[in-house]
N, C-alpha and C positions, 0 to 999 in steps of 0.2 A: 886598898885600891879604890880611888874615888871615881865614880862613874856618873855622868849627868842623868842617866836613866834611873839611878837609884836616889839621887838627890843629896845623899850624904854618904859618909863612910859606912860600909856594911858591918853589922855585928857578927855575921857569920864568916868564919875563915874561908879564904879562897881555896879552890881545888885546881890542880893542874889539868890541862887538856888531856893528858894521858890517863888520868884516873878513871875516866868513863868511856874512853874510846873502845869500840868493839867492831867485830866483823861477823856478819851472818852469811853463811854459805848454803846454797841450795842447788840441787841438780834439777834442771828444767825438763819436764816430761811432756808427753802428748796432752795431758790434762791442762797444761798451761798455755796452749796455743790459741791463736785467733784464726779467722777464716783464711788468712794468707799462709798459715803453717808456721809462723814465727811466734815467739812468746808474746802474749797479750800485754800491752802496756799496763793495764790494771793489776796484773799479777806482780809485775816489777814494782809498781807503786805501793802495793801492800807490803812487800818485803822491805822497801825503803822506809815505810812508816813503822814497821815492826822494829827494824834496827835503830831508827832514830828514837823511837819510844823507849827502847831499852837504855840507850845512852842518856836520854833526858831523865829517866827514872833513877839511874845510877848517880848521875851528877847531882840531882836534887834530893837524893836519898828518900824517895817516896814516889807516890803517884804523880804522873804528869800526863796531860792530855794534849792532843794535836790541836793547835789553835788555827794554823794555816799552813799551806804549802806555798811558799813564795815562788818557787820555780822548780820545774822538773823538765830536764832536757834529755831526750832520747837521742843518742849520738849514732848508734848503729843497731841493727836488729839482733835479737838474741834468739838462738835456735834451740830446738829440742836436743838434749844431750849436753848443752853448755852447763858448766859449773859456774854459777853466778855467785860472786862475792860482793856483799853490800857492806861498805866500810863507812862508819859514822863517828862523828865527834862533835862535842859542843864547841861552837865557834865564838859565841858571845852570850852574855847573860845580862838581863835587866834585874828588876826587883823580884819578879815572879816568873819571868819568861826567859826562854833560852832559844837561840837559833842553833839548830843542828845541821851541819853540812854532811852530805852523803855522796860518796863516790861509788859507782857501780861498775864492776869489771867482770868480764866473762872469759872463760877458757874452756877448750874442749875437754871433756872428761877423759877421753882416750888418746890424747895427743899431747906432745910436749911443747907445743907452740906457746909463745908468751901470751899472757892474759891481755885483753884489750879493754880499754875503757869504753863502756857502752851507755853510760848515763851519769847525770849529776842531779842533785836536788838540794833544796834548802827548805827546812821546815821550822816552824815556830811552835814551841810547846809551852804550856803554862803548868807550873807545879800547883797541885791542889791538895787541900787537906781532906779530912774524912767527910766534911760537909760539902765538898766540891768547890770551896772558896779558894781563890789564889793564896799561895803561901810563898814566903821568901825563899830564894835559892842562893846557894853559895856563889860568889863571883867566880868566873872562870879565870885561870891564870895561864896565859899563853906561855909556852915553854921555848919554842923554836921561832926562827924568823918566819917560817911558813905559818905557824900558829898566829903570830902577830899580824901578818898580812891578812889571814882569814878573819881575825877579829875586826880589823879596820874595814874590810869589805862588808862584813856583817853590819857594821854601824851604818854604812852607806845604804845597804838594802833596807834597814830599819827606817832611816830617814825618808827614803822614797816611799816605803809602805805607808808611813804615817801621813806624808804629804798627799799621796793618792787618796787615802781615806778621807782626809779633810776636804780635798777638792770635790769629791763625790758628794759628801754631806752638804757642802756649800751650794752645789748645783741643785740638789734636791730641795733645800730650803728656798732657794731663789725660785724654782719652778712652782713650789707649793704656794709661795707668796703671790705668784702670778696666776694662780688657780689652774695650773697645768698638771697633768698626771693624776687627776682626782680619782680615776678609776683603778689605780694600781693598788 
């Protein structure tokens, strides 16, 4: 699989999206609540990062660190007693980075009502070696039409992330050349 982010054909064989997909489940308790009595967003974000990290480590077959959280959307509150399921998979890979998509659903622990989607997130991980330096990851091989769509959407998010970073750096250089923001 040739990918512009890699620059050439990868020497590492690709891995299907299903190879590292995982679900982390957790019952939410009073220890997880905020001042409003619902589950604190930071608790959910930690579970999201945990699940995404497991997926990134599985896919890359070694340590991977969180480089960024592109987006975290909270769609509805999570309550004490909800059984939270955090489902993650690798959507896209570059040379040493991976985008992991996460879907968060909640269901009542004592009720047979259907689970509801309560959040989504996109995280970028970098695979690292024993010295903490980036290392190459296997390309992800989308298996289904949904996987292919997620791969394409991840490429769009990557393009926007890189353009945003470039625009910010350009602005900082421009302001520095004008002698502005010297006290930062």
